[in-house]
C-alpha positions in Angstrom: 89.7 178.7 30.7 93.3 180.0 30.9 94.6 179.0 27.5 94.9 181.6 24.8 95.8 181.0 21.1 97.7 184.0 20.0 101.3 182.8 19.5 102.8 182.7 16.1 105.0 179.6 16.0 105.6 179.5 12.3 108.3 182.2 12.0 111.9 181.4 11.1 112.8 180.7 14.7 109.7 178.8 15.6 108.1 175.5 14.4 104.4 174.4 13.9 105.1 171.4 16.2 104.9 173.7 19.2 101.4 174.9 18.2 100.0 178.3 19.1 98.7 177.7 22.6 100.1 179.9 25.4 98.8 179.3 28.9 98.3 182.4 30.9 99.5 182.6 34.5 96.7 181.7 36.9 97.9 183.6 40.0 100.1 186.6 41.0 103.8 186.1 40.3 104.7 185.9 44.0 102.1 183.2 44.6 103.5 181.1 41.7 107.0 181.6 42.8 106.4 180.5 46.4 104.4 177.4 45.3 107.1 176.3 42.9 109.9 176.6 45.4 107.8 175.0 48.1 107.2 171.8 46.1 110.9 171.4 45.3 112.2 172.3 48.8 114.8 170.2 50.4 115.4 168.0 47.3 118.8 169.5 46.3 117.3 171.2 43.2 119.4 174.3 42.5 118.0 177.8 43.1 116.7 179.3 39.9 116.4 183.1 39.3 113.9 182.5 36.5 110.9 180.4 37.1 108.0 179.4 34.8 104.7 181.2 35.2 102.6 178.4 33.6 103.2 175.1 31.9 104.4 174.9 28.4 101.6 173.7 26.1 101.7 171.8 22.8 99.0 170.3 20.7 97.9 166.8 21.6 99.1 165.4 18.3 102.6 166.7 18.9 102.6 165.4 22.5 101.5 161.9 21.3 104.0 161.9 18.5 106.9 162.4 20.9 105.9 159.4 23.1 104.9 157.1 20.3 108.3 157.6 18.6 110.2 157.5 21.8 108.8 154.1 22.7 109.5 152.7 19.2 113.1 154.0 19.3 113.7 152.5 22.7 112.6 149.1 21.4 115.1 149.4 18.6 117.8 150.7 20.9 117.3 147.7 23.3 117.6 145.2 20.4 120.7 147.0 19.1 122.4 146.9 22.4 121.7 143.3 23.1 122.8 142.1 19.7 126.3 143.5 20.0 127.3 140.3 21.8 125.4 137.2 23.1 126.6 137.7 26.7 127.2 140.5 29.2 131.0 139.9 29.1 131.0 140.2 25.4 129.0 143.5 25.5 131.4 144.9 28.2 134.3 144.3 25.8 132.5 145.5 22.7 131.5 148.8 24.4 134.9 149.1 26.1 133.0 149.8 29.3 135.1 151.3 32.2 135.8 148.8 35.0 133.4 150.7 37.3 130.5 149.4 35.1 131.5 145.7 35.4 129.2 145.1 38.4 125.7 145.1 39.7 124.3 142.6 37.1 121.5 140.2 38.1 122.6 136.6 38.2 119.6 135.5 36.1 120.6 136.6 32.5 117.0 136.5 31.3 115.8 138.8 34.1 118.9 141.1 33.6 118.1 141.5 29.9 114.3 141.8 30.3 114.3 144.9 32.5 117.0 147.4 31.5 114.6 149.9 29.9 112.0 150.4 32.7 113.1 154.0 33.1 114.0 156.1 30.1 114.2 159.8 29.2 115.4 160.7 25.7 116.8 164.2 25.1 114.9 165.8 22.2 115.0 169.1 20.4 112.6 170.4 17.8 114.7 171.1 14.7 113.7 172.3 11.2 112.2 168.9 10.5 110.5 168.4 13.8 111.5 166.3 16.8 115.1 165.0 16.8 116.2 162.5 19.4 119.8 163.4 20.4 120.4 160.7 23.0 118.7 158.4 25.4 119.2 158.5 29.2 118.4 154.9 30.3 118.7 154.8 34.1 116.7 154.7 37.3 118.5 157.9 38.3 117.0 160.1 35.6 116.8 163.8 36.2 113.4 165.4 35.6 111.1 163.0 37.4 110.9 164.8 40.8 110.9 168.2 39.0 108.1 167.2 36.6 106.0 165.8 39.5 106.5 169.0 41.5 105.7 171.4 38.6 102.5 169.4 37.8 101.4 169.6 41.4 101.6 173.4 41.2 100.0 173.8 37.8 97.0 171.5 38.7 96.3 173.4 41.9 96.4 176.7 40.1 94.6 175.8 36.9 91.8 173.5 38.0 88.4 175.0 37.7 85.3 174.6 39.9 84.3 171.4 38.1 87.8 169.9 38.6 88.9 170.4 35.0 92.2 171.7 33.8 92.8 173.2 30.3 95.6 170.7 29.7 96.5 167.1 30.3 99.6 165.2 31.4 100.3 161.9 33.0 101.7 162.0 36.5 105.2 160.6 36.8 104.7 159.0 40.2 101.3 157.5 39.2 102.8 155.9 36.1 105.8 154.6 38.0 103.5 153.1 40.6 101.8 151.2 37.8 105.2 150.0 36.6 105.9 148.6 40.0 102.5 146.9 40.2 103.0 145.3 36.8 106.5 144.2 37.7 105.3 142.6 40.9 102.4 140.9 39.1 104.7 139.6 36.3 107.1 138.1 38.8 104.5 137.0 41.4 106.1 139.2 44.1 104.7 141.2 46.9 104.1 144.9 46.0 106.8 146.2 48.3 109.2 148.7 46.7 112.7 149.7 47.6 113.8 153.2 46.5 117.6 152.9 46.5 119.7 156.1 46.5 121.8 158.3 48.7 121.5 161.8 50.1 125.3 161.9 50.3 125.5 162.3 46.5 126.4 165.9 45.5 123.3 168.0 44.8 120.7 165.6 46.3 118.9 165.6 49.7 116.8 162.8 51.3 113.5 164.4 50.4 114.3 163.8 46.7 113.9 160.1 47.3 111.3 160.2 50.1 108.8 162.0 47.9 108.3 158.9 45.8 108.2 156.6 48.7 105.6 158.7 50.4 103.5 158.8 47.2 103.7 155.0 46.8 102.7 154.5 50.5 99.7 156.7 49.9 98.6 154.9 46.8 98.4 151.2 47.7 102.0 150.1 47.7 104.5 149.6 50.5 107.7 151.6 49.9 110.8 152.7 51.7 113.9 154.8 50.8 117.1 152.9 51.4 120.6 154.3 51.8 123.2 151.7 50.7 124.2 150.4 54.1 120.5 150.0 55.0 119.9 147.5 52.1 120.4 144.3 54.2 117.1 145.2 55.8 115.4 144.8 52.4 116.3 141.1 52.1 117.9 139.8 55.3 114.6 139.6 57.2 111.4 137.5 57.4 109.9 136.9 53.9 106.9 139.1 54.5 109.1 142.1 55.3 111.3 141.9 52.3 111.4 144.4 49.4 111.7 142.2 46.3 111.6 145.0 43.7 112.9 148.5 43.6 114.4 151.5 41.8 118.1 152.0 41.2 117.9 155.7 41.7 121.7 156.2 41.5 124.6 156.0 39.1 127.8 154.1 39.9 130.0 157.1 39.1 128.0 159.4 41.4 128.4 156.9 44.2 132.1 156.3 43.6 132.7 160.0 43.5 131.6 160.3 47.2 133.0 157.0 48.3 129.8 155.0 48.7 130.1 151.2 48.7 128.2 149.5 45.9 128.6 146.0 47.4 125.5 146.5 49.4 123.5 146.7 46.1 125.2 143.6 44.7 124.3 141.7 47.9 120.7 142.8 47.5 120.6 141.7 43.9 122.2 138.4 44.7 119.6 137.8 47.4 116.6 138.3 45.2 115.9 142.1 45.2 115.4 143.2 41.6 116.3 146.8 41.1 115.4 148.5 37.8 116.6 149.4 35.3 119.1 146.6 35.4 122.8 147.2 34.7 122.2 146.3 31.1 120.8 149.7 30.8 124.3 151.1 30.6 124.6 149.6 27.1 121.4 151.3 26.0 122.5 154.5 27.7 125.8 154.5 25.7 125.8 156.9 22.8 127.6 154.2 20.8 124.2 152.4 20.6 122.7 155.5 19.0 125.6 155.4 16.5 125.0 151.8 15.7 121.3 152.3 15.3 121.7 155.4 13.1 124.1 153.6 10.8 121.6 150.7 10.5 121.4 147.1 11.6 121.0 144.1 9.2 117.7 143.1 10.9 116.0 146.5 10.5 112.9 146.6 8.4 112.2 149.4 5.9 109.8 150.9 8.5 112.5 150.8 11.2 115.0 152.4 8.8 112.5 155.2 7.9 111.7 155.9 11.6 115.4 156.2 12.4 116.2 158.4 9.4 113.4 160.7 10.3 113.9 161.1 14.1 117.6 160.4 14.8 120.3 162.9 13.6 123.0 161.3 11.6 125.3 159.7 14.2 128.5 157.6 13.7 130.9 155.9 16.0 134.2 157.8 15.5 137.0 155.7 14.0 139.3 155.7 11.0 136.9 154.1 8.6 134.4 154.7 5.8 130.7 155.3 6.3 127.7 156.6 4.4 126.7 160.2 4.4 123.7 161.5 2.4 123.9 158.7 -0.1 127.7 158.7 -0.6 130.6 157.0 1.0 133.0 159.2 3.0 136.3 158.7 4.9 134.9 159.5 8.4 137.9 161.1 10.1 138.8 163.6 7.3 135.1 164.4 6.9 134.7 165.1 10.6 137.8 167.3 10.7 136.7 169.3 7.7 133.1 169.8 8.8 133.4 171.2 12.3 130.4 173.5 12.1 128.1 170.7 11.1 128.9 168.3 13.9 128.9 167.6 17.6 131.5 165.2 19.3 130.2 163.2 22.2 131.8 160.6 24.6 129.8 157.4 24.9 129.1 157.9 28.5 128.5 161.3 30.2 125.9 163.4 31.9 124.7 167.0 32.0 126.5 167.8 28.7 129.9 166.7 30.0 132.3 165.3 27.4 130.5 167.1 24.6 132.2 169.4 22.1 129.9 171.4 19.7 132.0 172.1 16.6 130.7 175.6 15.9 131.5 176.7 19.4 135.3 175.9 19.3 138.1 176.9 16.9 139.5 174.5 14.3 142.6 173.6 16.4 140.6 172.7 19.4 138.2 170.6 17.3 141.0 168.7 15.6 142.6 167.9 18.9 139.4 166.7 20.4 138.6 164.5 17.3 142.1 163.0 17.3 141.9 162.1 21.0 138.4 160.7 20.7 139.3 158.6 17.6 142.3 157.0 19.4 140.0 156.1 22.4 137.3 154.5 20.2 134.4 155.4 22.6 132.9 158.5 21.1 130.4 159.4 18.4 129.9 162.4 16.1 126.4 163.6 15.4 124.8 166.2 13.2 124.3 169.5 15.0 120.6 170.2 15.2 119.7 173.9 15.5 116.8 174.0 18.0 113.7 175.9 17.1 112.2 178.4 19.5 108.8 178.5 21.3 107.2 181.2 23.4 106.7 180.9 27.2 106.1 183.0 30.2 108.7 183.4 33.0 109.0 185.1 36.4 112.3 186.7 37.3 113.4 187.3 40.9 112.1 190.6 42.1 109.5 191.0 39.3 105.8 191.4 40.1 104.8 190.7 36.5 105.7 187.7 34.4 107.3 188.3 31.0 107.1 186.5 27.7 110.3 185.2 26.1 111.4 182.9 23.3 113.3 179.8 24.5 114.9 176.8 22.8 113.8 173.9 25.0 115.4 170.5 25.4 112.5 168.0 25.9 112.7 165.0 28.1 109.7 162.6 27.6 109.6 160.2 30.6 108.8 156.6 29.9 108.3 154.2 32.8 107.6 150.6 31.8 107.2 151.9 28.3 104.3 154.1 29.3 104.2 157.9 28.9 104.9 159.5 32.3 105.2 163.3 31.7 107.3 165.6 29.7 110.2 167.4 31.4 111.8 170.3 29.6 114.7 172.6 30.3 116.0 175.8 28.7 117.8 179.0 29.1 115.5 181.9 30.0 117.7 184.3 28.1 116.8 182.6 24.8 120.3 181.1 24.3 120.8 177.5 23.1 123.5 174.8 23.3 124.1 172.3 26.1 121.2 173.0 28.5 121.7 172.0 32.1 119.4 172.9 34.9 122.6 173.6 37.0 124.4 175.3 34.1 123.9 179.1 34.1 122.2 182.0 35.8 119.4 181.8 33.2 118.8 178.0 33.6 115.2 177.1 34.1 112.9 174.1 33.7 109.2 173.3 33.4 106.9 170.5 32.3 105.2 170.4 28.9 101.5 169.5 28.7 99.0 168.7 26.0 96.1 171.0 25.0 
């Protein structure tokens, strides 16, 4: 057994949620380093100077809480997004969606609204009061899936004993997604043939990033193929038994437009019976405006819904010149936001990798006021309570080092949910112990791992 229980997680920087389990490295540093880099080779994942030496481990109760709450909040998020207007056109107007998002909807409105939340990854930090769900990434193009799969492959090889046991448990992202496809095909009475739609021409991605999943599915009882956009006619313009009736939208519209890729191939596939999940309605769930609406409360919410939101969502409000509630009192929102820079974070409704985010305590007052004024005029931003992340202990391997070293990190957790099922727990952090907007491509000390249950 490689687990040891000697970590004090209850200090001022830590939190009992993390538990006291620290998994020891199960091989020499160079072996671990080579195995981790081999699994993520040729995917476009950035080179990391700091690599994990073992999976991050938390108690089973903590692990289960994260997924239980995530699933419940996603249900509330979906209902909140759909009730903003009775039609897609109404929602596009209500959210002030950019013109680029006015496309790739399925013609059948019932199908479009049923399958937007097939692939979800919230961003969570552990604050003073436990897990806090900062935002929800609702898109087939989530980061963390390939990475979690690759990390788990290494940890299972290294930590499995002679009886085939590991000192931890975690679902496999690809295995859970395979079950999602099977359930989808059974529900729609379709052949289990899956199209993985993406492009290796997007910045930072290579073809193996997509091919890994297709290979996994082909080796586990499904028929799958990776399609570049111009290859998509081969998914539907062919004999019926060769068609791919379901698939994954493993791309974002902005990423494709940035490199000049034609989205009309996708629209043609959708119009000719190829259902790609999550559907475009996911963009309303993905918008941080939906978190603001949910945090403020909806008329249909039960007392239990309200309690769940109050406990696990930081106070979040759509930024506008209006009044709102704050800790049991009514405040004028704009003056409150301007006067309380150090308590708040300003976020655009749409954005990835920490872009369009201003952390109040990290800028001066003039910069904050300028950003708030501009965002209020636009009407597509939220303000959210800043959550100071608690630390946990982990073991890292630095380039050139023969011995792993233990450090305190402030992880951002990404529970993966596919078809509403737990599918693994991605986490990213800075190996130098700093916090803030954590991007795997952000700094020299950027690193990532998967979190497992013990």
